[in-house]
C-alpha positions as CSV (number, residue, x, y, z in Angstrom):
1,M,0.0,0.0,0.0
2,T,1.4,3.4,-1.0
3,N,2.2,6.0,1.7
4,M,2.0,8.8,-0.8
5,H,-1.3,10.1,0.7
6,F,0.7,10.9,3.8
7,F,2.6,13.5,1.9
8,Q,-0.1,15.1,-0.2
9,E,-2.6,15.6,2.7
10,F,-2.6,19.1,4.3
11,I,-2.8,18.7,8.1
12,E,-3.8,21.7,10.1
13,R,-1.1,22.4,12.7
14,K,-2.2,25.7,14.0
15,N,-3.3,25.8,17.6
16,T,-1.3,22.6,18.4
17,N,1.6,24.4,20.1
18,S,3.6,23.9,17.0
19,V,6.8,25.9,17.0
20,K,6.8,26.1,13.2
21,W,3.2,27.3,12.9
22,D,2.2,28.8,16.2
23,A,5.4,30.7,17.1
24,V,6.1,32.1,13.7
25,K,4.4,35.5,14.1
26,T,6.2,36.2,17.3
27,L,9.6,35.0,16.2
28,Y,9.3,36.9,12.9
29,K,7.7,40.0,14.5
30,S,4.8,40.0,12.0
31,D,1.3,41.2,12.6
32,T,0.0,39.1,9.6
33,E,-0.2,35.4,8.9
34,L,3.0,34.0,7.5
35,L,3.5,30.8,5.6
36,P,6.2,28.9,7.7
37,M,8.8,27.2,5.6
38,W,11.6,27.6,8.2
39,V,12.3,25.3,11.2
40,A,13.3,21.8,10.3
41,D,10.3,19.6,11.0
42,M,7.9,18.1,8.5
43,D,4.2,18.7,8.0
44,F,3.7,15.0,7.5
45,R,2.4,12.2,9.7
46,P,5.0,9.5,10.6
47,P,4.6,5.9,9.4
48,T,1.4,4.2,10.5
49,A,3.4,1.7,12.5
50,V,4.7,4.6,14.7
51,I,1.2,6.0,15.3
52,E,-0.1,2.5,16.2
53,A,2.8,1.9,18.6
54,L,2.1,5.2,20.3
55,Q,-1.7,4.4,20.5
56,E,-1.0,1.0,22.0
57,R,1.3,2.4,24.6
58,I,-1.1,5.3,25.5
59,T,-4.1,2.9,25.7
60,H,-2.2,0.9,28.3
61,G,-2.8,3.8,30.6
62,V,0.1,3.5,33.1
63,F,3.0,5.9,32.5
64,G,5.6,5.0,35.1
65,Y,9.4,4.9,34.9
66,T,10.3,3.0,31.7
67,Q,13.6,1.3,30.8
68,I,14.8,1.1,27.2
69,P,14.3,-2.5,26.1
70,D,16.8,-4.7,24.1
71,S,14.4,-4.6,21.2
72,T,15.0,-0.8,20.8
73,H,18.7,-1.3,20.8
74,Q,18.3,-4.1,18.2
75,A,16.0,-1.9,16.0
76,I,18.8,0.8,15.9
77,K,21.5,-1.8,15.1
78,D,19.5,-3.4,12.4
79,W,18.5,-0.1,10.8
80,Y,22.1,1.2,10.6
81,K,23.5,-2.1,9.4
82,N,20.9,-2.4,6.6
83,R,20.7,1.2,5.6
84,Q,24.3,2.5,6.1
85,N,26.5,-0.6,6.5
86,F,27.3,0.6,10.0
87,E,27.7,-2.3,12.5
88,I,26.9,-1.0,15.9
89,E,27.5,-3.0,19.2
90,T,24.8,-2.7,21.8
91,E,27.2,-1.4,24.5
92,W,28.2,1.5,22.2
93,I,24.6,3.0,22.5
94,T,23.6,5.6,25.0
95,Y,20.6,7.9,24.8
96,S,19.7,11.5,24.9
97,S,16.6,13.7,24.5
98,G,18.0,15.2,21.3
99,V,21.0,15.8,19.2
100,V,21.5,19.4,20.5
101,P,21.6,18.2,24.1
102,S,24.0,15.5,22.9
103,I,26.3,18.2,21.4
104,G,26.2,19.9,24.8
105,K,27.2,16.6,26.5
106,T,30.1,16.0,24.3
107,I,31.4,19.6,24.8
108,Q,31.1,19.1,28.6
109,A,32.7,15.7,28.6
110,F,35.7,16.3,26.3
111,T,36.6,19.9,26.7
112,E,37.2,22.4,29.5
113,P,36.1,26.1,29.6
114,G,38.1,28.2,27.3
115,E,39.2,25.4,25.1
116,N,38.8,25.4,21.3
117,V,35.9,23.7,19.4
118,V,36.1,23.7,15.6
119,V,33.0,24.2,13.3
120,Q,32.5,24.7,9.6
121,S,30.1,27.5,8.6
122,P,27.6,28.1,7.3
123,V,26.3,25.5,9.7
124,Y,23.3,24.6,12.0
125,T,23.1,27.4,14.5
126,P,23.4,25.3,17.7
127,F,26.9,24.4,16.7
128,F,27.8,28.0,17.7
129,S,25.4,28.5,20.6
130,M,26.2,25.2,22.4
131,V,30.0,26.0,22.2
132,K,29.5,29.5,23.5
133,D,26.9,28.7,26.1
134,N,29.3,26.1,27.6
135,G,32.1,28.7,27.8
136,R,34.3,27.3,25.0
137,N,35.9,29.0,22.1
138,V,34.4,28.7,18.6
139,V,37.1,28.2,15.9
140,N,35.4,28.5,12.6
141,V,36.8,27.0,9.4
142,P,34.3,28.1,6.8
143,L,33.4,25.8,3.9
144,H,34.6,26.9,0.5
145,E,31.8,27.9,-1.9
146,A,32.1,28.2,-5.7
147,D,29.0,28.5,-7.9
148,G,26.8,27.2,-5.2
149,K,28.9,24.1,-4.5
150,Y,30.6,23.5,-1.2
151,S,33.9,21.8,-0.2
152,I,36.1,21.5,2.8
153,D,39.2,23.7,3.2
154,F,41.4,20.9,4.5
155,E,44.5,23.1,4.9
156,A,42.6,25.5,7.2
157,L,41.1,22.6,9.0
158,E,44.4,21.1,9.8
159,E,45.8,24.4,10.9
160,A,42.9,24.7,13.3
161,F,43.6,21.3,14.7
162,K,47.3,22.1,15.1
163,N,46.4,25.1,17.2
164,D,45.2,23.2,20.2
165,A,41.7,22.2,19.1
166,K,40.1,19.7,21.4
167,L,36.8,18.8,19.5
168,F,35.5,19.1,16.0
169,L,31.7,19.3,15.3
170,L,31.0,17.7,11.9
171,C,27.6,18.1,10.3
172,S,27.1,15.0,8.1
173,P,25.1,15.4,5.9
174,H,25.6,19.1,6.1
175,N,22.8,21.5,7.2
176,P,22.1,23.9,5.5
177,V,24.2,23.4,2.3
178,G,22.9,19.9,1.7
179,R,26.3,18.2,1.0
180,V,26.8,14.5,1.6
181,W,30.5,14.1,2.3
182,T,32.3,11.4,0.3
183,R,34.2,8.5,1.8
184,E,37.4,10.2,0.8
185,E,36.5,13.5,2.5
186,L,35.4,11.7,5.7
187,H,38.5,9.5,5.7
188,R,40.7,12.6,5.5
189,I,38.8,14.3,8.3
190,G,39.0,11.2,10.5
191,L,42.7,10.8,9.9
192,L,43.3,14.4,10.8
193,C,41.4,14.0,14.0
194,V,43.4,10.9,14.9
195,Q,46.7,12.6,14.1
196,Y,46.0,15.7,16.2
197,D,43.9,13.9,18.9
198,V,40.8,15.9,18.2
199,I,37.5,14.3,19.3
200,L,35.3,14.0,16.3
201,V,31.6,14.5,17.0
202,S,29.6,13.7,13.9
203,D,26.0,15.0,13.8
204,E,24.3,12.5,11.4
205,I,20.7,13.3,12.2
206,H,20.0,13.9,8.5
207,G,21.8,10.7,7.4
208,D,18.6,8.9,6.3
209,L,17.5,11.8,4.1
210,V,20.0,11.3,1.3
211,F,19.0,11.3,-2.4
212,E,20.4,9.0,-5.0
213,P,23.0,8.5,-6.2
214,H,24.6,9.8,-3.0
215,K,25.3,7.5,-0.1
216,Q,25.5,8.3,3.6
217,I,28.7,7.0,5.1
218,P,29.0,7.1,8.9
219,V,32.5,8.4,9.5
220,A,32.9,5.9,12.4
221,S,32.3,3.0,9.9
222,I,35.4,3.8,7.9
223,S,38.0,2.3,10.2
224,Q,38.5,1.2,13.8
225,E,41.1,3.9,14.3
226,I,38.6,6.6,13.3
227,A,35.8,4.9,15.2
228,N,37.8,5.2,18.4
229,Q,38.1,8.9,17.9
230,T,34.4,9.4,17.0
231,I,31.1,10.0,18.7
232,T,28.1,9.7,16.3
233,L,24.9,11.5,17.0
234,I,21.7,10.0,15.5
235,A,17.9,10.3,15.9
236,P,14.7,9.3,14.1
237,S,13.4,12.8,14.6
238,K,14.3,14.3,11.2
239,T,13.7,11.1,9.3
240,F,10.3,10.3,10.6
241,N,9.1,13.7,12.0
242,L,9.4,12.8,15.7
243,A,11.1,15.9,17.1
244,G,8.4,16.5,19.6
245,L,9.0,13.1,21.2
246,Q,12.6,13.9,22.1
247,A,14.5,10.7,21.6
248,S,18.0,10.3,20.2
249,A,21.0,8.1,20.5
250,I,24.8,8.5,20.9
251,I,27.1,5.9,19.3
252,T,30.5,5.7,21.0
253,P,32.7,2.7,20.2
254,N,35.6,3.9,22.5
255,K,34.9,2.7,26.1
256,K,36.9,5.5,27.7
257,L,35.0,8.2,25.8
258,R,31.7,6.5,26.5
259,S,32.5,6.5,30.2
260,K,33.0,10.2,30.2
261,L,29.6,10.7,28.5
262,Q,27.9,8.4,31.0
263,K,29.5,10.5,33.8
264,I,27.8,13.6,32.4
265,D,24.5,11.7,32.4
266,R,24.9,10.7,36.0
267,S,25.7,14.3,37.0
268,Q,22.4,15.4,35.4
269,G,20.3,12.5,36.7
270,F,19.6,11.3,33.2
271,F,19.0,7.5,32.8
272,T,16.2,6.9,30.3
273,L,14.0,8.3,27.5
274,N,10.3,9.1,27.8
275,L,8.1,6.1,27.1
276,A,6.5,7.6,24.0
277,G,9.9,8.4,22.5
278,I,11.0,4.8,23.1
279,A,7.9,3.3,21.4
280,A,8.1,5.7,18.5
281,M,11.9,5.2,17.9
282,E,11.6,1.4,17.9
283,A,8.6,1.3,15.6
284,A,10.1,3.8,13.2
285,Y,13.4,1.9,12.9
286,S,11.6,-1.4,12.7
287,H,8.9,-0.6,10.2
288,G,9.6,2.7,8.5
289,E,11.7,1.8,5.5
290,E,9.0,1.7,2.9
291,W,7.6,5.0,4.1
292,L,11.0,6.6,4.0
293,T,11.6,5.4,0.4
294,E,8.4,7.1,-0.7
295,L,9.2,10.2,1.4
296,L,12.5,10.6,-0.4
297,D,10.8,10.4,-3.8
298,Y,8.3,13.1,-2.7
299,L,10.9,15.4,-1.3
300,H,13.0,15.1,-4.4
301,G,10.0,16.1,-6.4
302,N,9.5,19.2,-4.2
303,A,13.1,20.2,-4.7
304,E,12.9,19.8,-8.4
305,L,9.7,22.0,-8.4
306,V,11.5,24.8,-6.6
307,K,14.6,24.6,-8.8
308,S,12.5,24.7,-12.0
309,F,10.5,27.6,-10.7
310,I,13.5,29.6,-9.8
311,R,15.2,28.9,-13.1
312,A,12.0,30.0,-15.1
313,E,10.5,32.7,-12.9
314,L,13.3,34.1,-10.7
315,P,16.6,33.7,-12.5
316,E,18.1,36.4,-10.2
317,L,18.0,33.7,-7.5
318,S,19.8,30.4,-7.6
319,M,20.0,27.1,-5.8
320,E,21.6,23.7,-6.1
321,L,19.6,20.5,-5.6
322,P,20.5,19.2,-2.2
323,E,22.3,15.9,-2.0
324,A,20.5,15.4,1.3
325,T,18.0,17.0,3.7
326,Y,14.6,18.7,2.9
327,L,16.3,22.1,3.3
328,L,17.0,24.2,0.3
329,W,19.9,26.8,0.4
330,I,18.7,29.6,-1.9
331,D,21.2,32.3,-3.1
332,F,19.7,35.9,-3.1
333,R,23.1,37.6,-3.5
334,K,22.4,38.9,-7.1
335,L,19.6,41.1,-5.8
336,G,22.2,43.3,-4.2
337,L,20.2,43.6,-1.0
338,S,21.3,43.3,2.6
339,D,20.1,40.4,4.7
340,E,17.7,42.7,6.5
341,E,16.2,43.9,3.3
342,I,15.7,40.4,2.0
343,M,14.0,39.3,5.1
344,D,11.9,42.4,5.2
345,R,10.6,41.7,1.7
346,L,9.9,38.1,2.5
347,I,7.9,38.9,5.5
348,K,6.1,42.1,4.5
349,K,5.6,41.5,0.7
350,G,5.6,37.7,0.5
351,K,4.2,36.8,3.9
352,L,6.8,34.0,3.9
353,A,9.0,32.8,6.7
354,L,12.4,31.4,5.7
355,N,15.5,31.0,7.8
356,D,17.9,33.9,7.5
357,G,21.2,32.6,6.1
358,K,23.2,35.0,8.2
359,S,22.2,33.0,11.3
360,F,24.3,30.0,10.0
361,G,27.5,32.0,10.4
362,E,30.2,33.2,8.0
363,G,29.2,32.4,4.4
364,G,25.5,32.5,5.1
365,S,24.9,36.2,4.3
366,G,22.8,36.6,1.1
367,F,21.2,33.1,1.5
368,M,17.9,31.9,2.9
369,R,17.0,28.4,3.9
370,M,13.7,26.9,2.8
371,N,12.0,23.9,4.3
372,I,10.2,21.9,1.6
373,A,9.0,19.0,3.8
374,C,5.3,19.8,3.2
375,P,2.6,19.0,0.7
376,R,3.4,20.1,-2.9
377,D,0.5,22.6,-2.8
378,T,2.1,24.3,0.1
379,V,5.4,24.4,-1.8
380,A,3.7,25.9,-4.8
381,E,2.1,28.6,-2.5
382,G,5.5,29.3,-1.0
383,L,6.9,29.9,-4.5
384,K,4.1,32.3,-5.4
385,R,5.0,34.2,-2.2
386,L,8.7,34.1,-2.9
387,K,8.1,35.7,-6.3
388,L,5.9,38.4,-4.8
389,A,8.7,39.1,-2.3
390,V,11.4,39.4,-4.9
391,R,9.4,41.1,-7.7
392,G,6.9,43.0,-5.5
């Protein structure tokens, strides 16, 4: 049975305490209704198996302390072995309420206040805020951009590692530019981390949202040497639209590193996930593959629609099709406007809420990020509003 109806159906999310829909007017300081195509969650229901698992658990009616069962560990292991050829041992798995809290844990476990953490902008904004909020120094090694295509400046990265870096936050696949790093790129990153004893923290939350012919390669799967230097952050939240259930996992092959993370958990009194998150995570990884295959087809169609529209109707803008994620990185620089002027046009003329590229750090100015994980009719409406904002 096809799941395509999941993606074509418009589901009203207003008045559900949705950050995306109910907080948009406040966050964007608008007196009028905006079409929200910003924060990275989807307007789709998850796989039926996830909803059924949650219904069964809620119907039981008792919500006491809940341990994470072996079947959840096994679902994670099976998913990553089958989908990404990453063989995970049960003891490597610890849990967290989300990837951002996991970033915080790794910073606290492996660095001291005032030490250096390396990032690559433009990048997911919590990479900056979590480092700064924990009293560490951000060392930024911007990605190299040429005609909308991004690559890693390995010479600058090695120089940052030489200069007493303690931890490197890798976004793989990369948000917001949509790159899927190749095996060669990841191998080179991993070897540099080993050479300079830099802890490699790989945020792979978008790792299931990869479009053919690209392949997600967990950096820890490349070699034992690199695995021992790596902490991998994963979650079903982006893949299956489960962010509100706050369930993620941390994969740490190195026992010494894992012990440091577990010490942070003990200091915070963290020992399990909420029961709804456990049920949803296990069901998604056990039964979500067919749904995901159809989701990727649908998202690719949405991305193609936006690219075709920009080429035909707004040639002063540009974008590359993403190799992964449902987030489009749109280049407004040819308009010759400031970031504030672009955002003002989007909000006041287009009534459209996108993410300001400047918030992703150096290299983000002149870009906007658009979330296309919504029904195609919503994407089409967003494109009409985009044209109105640009052309007036």
